[in-house]
N, C-alpha and C positions, 0 to 999 in steps of 0.2 A: 559259301556264305557263313556257315557255321564254323568253319576252320578260321575264317577271317576274324570273326568275333572272338574266338577263343584266343587267337594270337594277340588281339588288342587287349583282352583282359589280362593275359599273362604279362604283357609289356607294362601295363598300368601297375600291376602288383609289383613287378620288378622295380619299376621307377619309384613307387611309394616306399618300398623297402630300402632302397638305396638312399633316398632322401631322408627318411626318418631316422635311420640308424646313423647316418653320417652328420646330419645337420640339426634335425628338430624332432622331438617327440612330445607327446601330449598325454596327459592323464586327467581324467574327469572324476568328479565326486559321484558317489553312488546314485544320486538322483539326476546326474547329468548336467546340472545347472552351472557348476563351478568348473572351469576348464584352466588347467595350468600347462603352459607350453614351455619347453626348455630345449636348449641346444647350444651350438657354438656360433658366436658371431666372429668369423675368422678363426682365431684360436682362443677366444675368451668365452666362458660359459655365461649363459643368461637365462632368464625366465620372464614370463608375462602371465597375467591373470585376467580372465574374463568371466563374467557372471551373466547368464542368460543372454550371451552374445555381446554384451557391452564390456568394453575394455576398462578395467578398473586400475590395473597396474600395467604400465607399458614395459617394453623390453628393459630389463634391469640387470645389472651385473651381478656375478656370483664369483666366489673363489676365496682362497686363503693364502696368506703370506707367512711362511714358516722358516725356521732355522734349517730345515732339511730341503727346502726348495720353494719355489714360487708356484702356487696352485691357482693363480688367477689369470694366467696367460701362457701361450705356447703349449696348450693342451691338445691332446689327441683323443678322440672318442674311441673307447674300446667296445663297450656293450651296454645293454640295458637289461634290467629284470623287473618283473612286476609280481605283486601279490596283493591279496586282500587281507586287511588287518582288522580283527574284531576283538573287542575287549568289553566285558561287563564288569564294572567295579562300583564300589560304594564309597561315599564320603560321609563323614560325621561332623564336618565343620565347614560347610559351604552353603551356596544358594540352592543346591540340589543334593539329594542323598543317594540317588542311583543313576548311573549313566551306562547306556548301551552304545558303545562306540564302534563305528564301522568306517573304515577308510580304504581307498585304493592307494597302494604304495608303488611308486616308481623310483628305481635307483639307477642313476646314470653313472657310468664308470669312465673315468678319464685317466690319462697318463701324462705326466709332465716330462720335461726334457731330461730329468735324471732317472726316468722309468719308475718313479714312485707313483702310487695310485691314489686318486681322489675319487671318492664316491659322494654324489649329491643325492640325498634321500628326500623324496617328496612324499608327504602323506596328505591326501585330499579327502576330507569328509564333507558332508553337506554344510556349506557356508564357511568352512575352515580349511586353511592350508598351514601345514607345519613343514619346515625343511631344516635339514641338518647336514653337516659335512663329516665325512669319515676319511681318515688318511691311513693307508696301508703301505709301509715303506718296502722298498726292495732291499734285500739283504738283512743284516742283523742290527739295524738301528733300533734303539730302544727308547729314546726320549726325543722331545720335540718342543720348541718354543713357537707358539702361535703369536706372531707379532701384530697381526691384524687380519681383518676380512675385507674382502672386496665386494661385500654384500650391500646392495642398493635397493631402494624402493622408488621407482619412477612413477609418480602420480601424474595424471593428466594436468596440463598447465592451468586448467580452469578449476582445479580442485581447491577447496578451502580447508582451513585447519582448526582443530580443537586440541592443542598440544601445549605442554607446560615446559618452560625453559629449564635447562640445566644450570646449575650454579658453579661459578669458579671455586676451586677448592680453598679451604682455610679462611672462608669468609663467613659473614653472618655472626650470630651471637657466639662469642667465645671461640670462634674459628670452628664451628661445628658443621658447616656446610661442605659438600652438598648433602642434602637430606630429603630431596623430593617434596619440597614445601614451597612451591611457587604457584602463581596463578596461571590459568589456562587462557589461550587465545580464544577468540570468539568469531568463527567464521572468516578468519583472515586469509588473504591469498597465500598460496604456497610461495615459498622463497622469501617471505618477509624476514629480515634478519632478527634473530633472537636478541633480547635486551642485553644479555651478557656475552653474546658472540661465541658461545661454546655449545650450541645446539640444544637438543631437547631430550627429555627423559621419556621412557616407555611408561604407560602405553600412549600411542599417538593415534588420534582419530581424524579421519579425513572425509569430507563430503565431496562426492564426485558429481557436482551439479545435480541434475535430476536422475542420474543413472544409478546412484547408490551410495554406499558407505564402505569405508575401509578402516579397520582397527588393526594397528601393528604393534606387536610386543614380542616378548621372548619368554621362554620357560625351560625348566630343567637346569638352571644355573646352580652349581654347588661349589664345593672347594677346589674342583679341578679346572675352573675357568674364571673369567672376569664377568662382571655385569656390564652390559653395553648400553648405548644410547644412539640417538640419531644426531648426525652432524647438522650443520647449517644447510638449508635447502636451497636449491638453485631456483631461478625464476621459472625454469622449465618443469620444476616439480621433482627433481631428483634429490633424495635424501639418502646419504651413505651411512652405514653403520659405523660407529666409532667406539674405541676402547677407552678406559678410564683416563683421566688427566694425570699428568705427572705429579702434581702437588697433592693429589688426594691421599688421605690417610697419613697426613703430615710428611709427604714424600717418602714414606716407608713402603717398600715393596715395588715391584715392577708394574708397568702398565700393560704388559702382555701376559699370556697364560703359558705355564709350563705343564706339559702333559706327557704321560707315558704312551708309547706307541704299541699297537695301533691305537688311534684316538678317534673319538666322536665328540663333536661340539654340542652345546645346547641347541634347542630348537628356536628358530625364528617363527613366529606365528602371525598369520594374517586371517582376519575374520571379515567376511564381506556379506553384503545384503542389499536388497533394494530398499529396505526400511531399516530402522534401528532395532527391530526385534532380534535378529540374530546377534547383534552386537551386545545387547544386554544379557541375552541368555547364554552366550557361548560358554563351553566347558573346555575349550582346547588347551588352556594352561595345564589341565589335569590329564587330558586324554593321552598325551604322549610321554608321560613320565610314570615312574614307578616308586613305591615306598623304598626308602634306603635302609631302614631297619625296622625291627618290630617294636611295638610299644611295650614298655615295661609294665604298664597297667592301663586301664581304661581312663582316659582323661575326660573330665566333665566340663562341658561348655556351659555358658550361661550368662548372667548379668551381674554387674558389679556397681556398687556405689563408689565414689571417688571424691574425697573432700577437697583435694588440691585444685580441681578444675575451676571451682568457684571460690572456695575459701582460701585458696593459695597456701604459701609456705607456712603461715602462722597456725594453720590447722593441723600441722603434723606434730601433734602432741597426744599423749594417751587419752585425755579426756575427750577431745574432739573425735578421735578415732572410735571410741566407744559409741559416740552418737551416731557415727556412720554405720557401725556394726548393727545398731538397733534399727536404723533406717532400712538397711538391707533386709533384716529380719521382717520388718513390717511390710516390706514390698515382696516378700518371698524371693528375693534375689539370692544368688549362690555365693557371691564374693564381695569383699571389700579390698580396694587397692590402696595401699599406703605408699605414699610417694617419697620424694627425695628428702634427705637429711634425717630420716627415721633413726638411724644409728646414733646420731648426735642428740636429737631433741626427744626421742622416746627411750632409746638405749636398748641394747640387745636383751637385757634381762626382762624389761617391761614388754618387749615385743613377744617374749614367751608368754607373759600374762595375757597380752592382747589376743594371741592365737588361741589360748585356752578359753578365754571368755567367748570368742567368736564360735568355738566348737560347741559351747552350750546353746548357741542360737542356730546351729547347723549352718554356719557361715564359714567359708574358707578365706584365708588371708593371702593376698598377693602382695609382694614387695618389690619396690623400685631399686634398680642398681645402675650406676654409671658403668658403661662398658669399658671405659678406657683407662690406661695408665699414662699415655704419652702422646696421643694423636690430636688432642685439642686442649683448650684451656677451661673447659666446664669444671667448676669446682665442686659440684654437688657430690655428696657421699651417700652410700658406700661406693668407693672406687677401689681400683687395684685388686678387685675380687673376681672379676670375670675375664681378665685379659691374659691369664696364664693358667695352664692346666692344674699345677699343684694348688694354687690359691682357689681356683674355681671348684675343684673337687672337695677341698676342705670345707669351703663355705656351703656347698650344696649338700654335703652330708650333715652339717649342722641344721640346715633348713629342713631337710627331710626328718631329722630327729625330733624337731619341735612341731612338725605338722603343717608347715607352710605349703600352699598348693601350687604356686607358680610365681614367676618373676616377670617384671617388666624391665628390659634392658635398653638403655638409652645412649645416644651420642656416639654413633658410629662414624667412620671416616670416609666413606665413598664406596666404590665398586671394584676395587682391585681384587685379584685373587686372594691376596693377603687378608682382606676384609671378609671376603666370602668364606674363607676358611674359618675365621673367627665366629661368624654366624653358625656355621655347621658344628664347630667344636662346642659352642655353648649348648646348642640343641642336643647334640648326641650325649654330652655329659649329663645334661639335665634329665634326659630320659632315664639314665641309670639310677637317678635319685627320685624319680616320680614327679618331676616338676615340669609344668607347662610354661611356655615361653611366649611372651609378647615383645616385639621390638618397636622402639621409638627412635626418632632422629636417625632414620635408617633408609635402606634401599627398598625398592619394590619387591615384594615376595614373588618368586617366579616358579610357580607350581608347588610351593612348599607345603600347602595344606595336605597334599597327597604324599609328598616325599618324606616329610618329617612328621611322625605321628604325634609329637608333643608341641609342634608349632601351632600357635593359636591365631595370632593377627599381627599386623604391622600398621604403623602410622603411614609414613611415606605419602603424605598429602597435607595441604594447608589446612590443618585441623582446628578443632574447636578452641584450643587454648587461645588462638588469635581473636576469638570473639570477646574473650576477657581482656586481652591486651590492647585491642584497637577498636575504636568505634567504627572506622571505615570497613573493618571486617564484618561487624554486625550489619552494616548497611548493605554489603555485597553478599551476605550469606544466602539469601533466597536464590540468587544467581548461581552461586557455587553449588548449592544443593541440587540444582537441576543440570549440573555439568558432570558430577561424580558418578552417578549411576551408569552413564554411557561411556565412561573413560576409566578412571582409576579403579572403581569398585567392580567394573565388568570383568576384570582379569584376576582379582585377588581380594582377600579379606582386607578390609580398611577400617582401622581404629580411629575413626573421626571423634568419637565420644560425643554422641548427640543427646538431645532432649534436655532442654533448659526451661524451667517453668518460672524462675525469678523474673521479674520485670526489669531489674537491673542486675547485672552479673557481678554481684558482690555479696558479702555475708549479710549485711544489713539491709541491702537494697535501697540505701540512701545515697549511694554514689556508685561509681562504676559505669561500665558501658551499658547503653540502652538496648534491650532486645527489640528487634523490628518485626519478628515473626509472631503469628498467632499461636495459641496453645495447641490447636489441632495440627498445625504445620509441625511443631515440635514433636508431638506424639507420633505423627507419620514418619519421622526420621528414624524411629526405632525399628521400622520395617524397611524403610527406603535404603538405609545403609546396612550392609552385611558385615558383621564382625562376630566371630563365634563366641567371644566374650565381649559383650557390649558394656562399655564403661559410661554410665549415665551421668548427666550434669545435674540431677536432682539433688536437693538439699533437705535437711530435716524439717524446715518450716513448710515445705510443700505438702506434708501430711495434713497440716491444718488448713492450708490455703486452697487445696484442690478438692473437687467433689469426689465422692466415693467411686463413681463410674470411671474417672480418669485414673485413680489409684488401682482400681481393679484391672484396668487395661494394662498398666505397668506390671501388675502382679502376674499376668498370664502371658504377655507377649514373648514369643520365643526369640532365641538368638541364632538358631541354625534352622535350616529349611529343607523340606523334601522336594519342593518344586518352585520354580520361579517363572512367571509369564509377564512379558512386557505388554502393557495395554495401549499406552498412547503417550505422546509428548514430544518435545523438541528441546535441544540443549539451550539452556539459559532462559527458557520460557516456562516449561512445566514438565512434570513426569508423573505417570501413573503406572504403578507396578502391583502385581498380585503375587503373593507368596503363600505357599501351603505348608503347614505343619500338621502331620497326622491327617485328620479329616476336617481341619479348620482352615479356611481361607482368610487371609488378611489382604485387603486391597487398600493401598495408600495413594494419595495424590498430593502433590505440592505445587504451589504457584510461585515461580521464580521472578515474577514481576510485581510492580507496586500499583497494579490496577485490578479491580475486581474481575472475575472471570467465571464464565460457565463452560463446563466441559460435558459433552454427552459421550459417554463411553460404553463399550460392549463388555459385559462380564458374563460370559457364558457359564463359567464355573459357579456363579451364584444365581442362575436363572431359576425363577420361581421360588426362591427362598426368602424367608424373613431375615433381614440384615440389620445388624446394629451399626449405626452411623454416628461417628463423632465428627462434628462439623463446627464451622466458624460462627460463633455468635458475634453480634455487632460490637461488643466490647472486647473482642479478641480472645475471650474465653472459649473453651470447648463445650458445645452443647451435645445432647444425646437424644436420639430418636430412633424408631424403627422404620425401615423403608423396604420396598420391594422393587426388583427390576420389572421391566414389562415383559411381554411374552417372548420378545426376541433377546432378552438379557440386557436391555439398555437401561441406563440410568443417567440422569443429569446431575452433575456435581456443581455446587455453587462455592467457589473459593474466594475469599476475601484477598485483598492485596497482601502479598507475602503470606498467604493462608494455606490451609490444607484441609484434608479429610481422611478419615480412617473408617473403613468398612470391614466387618468380620462376620462370619457365619460358618456353620458346619454344613 
């Protein structure tokens, strides 16, 4: 009997080993909840994802198509290897400051018909999956063109979407698209055609019925690869990864990636959860990347005034910029951003005077630049200063000599490797001259807060300038504000440029678009949106119009955070998030709907503490009072239509 049982056990083990090595392998997260299965479907690699036993991503294709061979089909399994990956690292420009990362890594090794090797590397941490491809050639091949990927994401057919469409190239204002500035879908069925017919940008959020959530993006993209997107989805829920469109960057540069061998691609990332908490709190964009160079100095993050956002082009003159320097000083901000045309309307000599005046107030000056020389028709200057190394380094040396602290570089051309190289060149050159960089009219940053020590933030979202340009944007803004924390801002710094306190978004407030949100809503967005330099929409008149407690909040609110905790909410309806800086917690709530609302939320971090609350008064102004949570840390928040609340305490 004992011999028979032993024989059966050995037979089972032999059968499992044969099946797993030849067909299918599995790797689980450290907590065991996230399970990734991979193998060959015939001779094509695939993977699937389950969380707590529920299928969130069904069998989906994998592979590369390259100049040295096809790594998407006719593959033969060779081996697998496993290891535990651990990393503790710090961030100084993100929603958290310290991360202890632990993942189980599985590497599956395949061979194609030409006997070249493909490795598919999976890293599975709690709630997060990242995977990457590595190619090792047979013989002395030294270079490779990656024409495309066979990477797919097969969501269940009943999933719904919160995704934003890609733009056709060379469209929009002065041919400046694509620039990741489109609206999100709202719980639409998978497979609905995108309005432009060219797919969707990262990140992409999917609700898997009552089973959970899936957030798909990518990280680690630098000058060695292209930025990718999702193609059109099928009615069955399959979205394939796509490379850039031919016409991007004014048709300059290839749509594929050129790489040295052996090569490794950027990481595709998938964050899953039964609730939205892991989505909002994920750090996977930073977990699997490393810094690419050392900082030349310590770069200071903070807050900035910005005349252009409300006062527009006519404010780019010396006298108005002095007013915004004084405003920054009155609010204890760190910076003033001087926008387009400054070289023409202020002049380079007077910019030196402005920088020197700002120094007397302990304020740093940030200057706007047009990125391009030839890939769109945007006329704003300075241009032809950032697109070539000689011009760029000459300009940056001058900027360093006069004491400018950073640049906002605008109007990029898409996601080709050519464009990714320009981003990296601007960043790496700027680091040599001690300049921090913000990008606008640009792509999604993909792990860049950790990769590039002088990268600050990027727009890559339908941002606040639209509130000034379009009344319908003001009308939709409460909804947008309750989409972004779960999508765009979950994976990277987002320069939305929040906090407008003018009733009409113009200099005189006698015309212009009408703001629909309450003052407390606007103050909450200073915390709700994460941007390591936060460019505020406040104007000098707000110093006289707002009570001291509102101004004091603006003087103290941080721009970077040590900890982030998702509290409650749902896309398009509301969002409650807690963020900690040092020993002070800030909790903010925003109402994305035009109906009054009560929310009872749990705040264990503020249990038993006296809390300062900025709340909605009936007239839309922000009131102030002291409150306490109950014994269980619960508190009821009353939010007006398009309203908000801010709570803070040590």
